[in-house]
C-alpha positions as CSV (number, residue, x, y, z in Angstrom):
1,M,116.4,133.7,52.2
2,N,113.0,133.8,50.5
3,V,109.9,132.4,52.0
4,P,107.4,130.7,49.6
5,L,104.3,132.7,48.9
6,A,102.0,130.1,50.5
7,T,104.0,130.1,53.7
8,A,104.0,133.9,53.9
9,R,100.3,134.1,53.3
10,R,99.6,131.5,56.0
11,R,101.7,133.4,58.5
12,W,100.0,136.7,57.6
13,L,96.6,135.0,58.2
14,I,97.8,133.6,61.5
15,I,98.9,137.0,62.7
16,G,95.6,138.5,61.6
17,G,93.7,135.7,63.3
18,V,95.5,136.4,66.6
19,R,94.6,140.1,66.4
20,L,91.0,139.2,65.7
21,A,90.9,136.7,68.5
22,G,92.3,139.4,70.9
23,A,89.7,141.9,69.7
24,G,86.9,139.3,70.3
25,G,88.2,138.6,73.8
26,A,88.3,142.3,74.6
27,L,84.8,142.7,73.3
28,L,83.6,139.8,75.4
29,G,85.2,141.4,78.5
30,L,83.5,144.7,77.8
31,I,80.1,143.0,77.5
32,L,80.8,141.1,80.7
33,V,81.7,144.4,82.5
34,G,78.7,146.2,81.1
35,R,76.1,143.5,82.1
36,A,77.6,142.3,85.4
37,I,75.7,143.2,88.6
38,T,78.2,142.0,91.2
39,W,81.9,142.8,91.5
40,G,83.2,139.3,90.7
41,P,82.2,139.2,87.0
42,K,83.2,142.9,86.6
43,I,86.7,142.2,87.8
44,L,86.8,139.1,85.6
45,G,85.7,141.2,82.6
46,V,88.4,143.9,83.3
47,A,91.0,141.2,83.5
48,L,89.8,139.7,80.3
49,V,90.0,143.0,78.5
50,L,93.5,143.8,79.8
51,S,94.8,140.3,78.9
52,A,93.2,140.4,75.4
53,M,94.8,143.9,74.8
54,L,98.2,142.6,75.9
55,M,97.8,139.6,73.7
56,M,97.0,141.8,70.7
57,M,100.2,143.8,71.3
58,V,102.7,141.1,72.2
59,V,101.8,137.9,70.3
60,P,101.7,139.3,66.7
61,A,105.0,141.2,67.3
62,S,106.7,138.1,68.6
63,L,105.4,136.0,65.7
64,A,106.6,138.5,63.2
65,R,110.0,138.6,64.9
66,R,110.2,134.8,64.9
67,W,109.2,134.6,61.2
68,R,111.4,137.5,60.0
69,S,112.9,136.4,56.7
70,D,116.1,138.5,56.8
71,G,117.7,136.3,59.6
72,R,118.0,139.0,62.3
């Protein structure tokens, strides 16, 4: 079962975009942790970093599994 080249390219760009968005979220969380004075924003920044890292690991793998072309 072959996937057209345009569809494969679009899926590859989506997976790359998800990884890039996760990296941006992690960077935002690190900036928040570094500049925060009180504990509230620091905890929010740590939660943002952890959730962005989890998103970078889980979402691209699940999209690749869903879009696998060999039918497994």
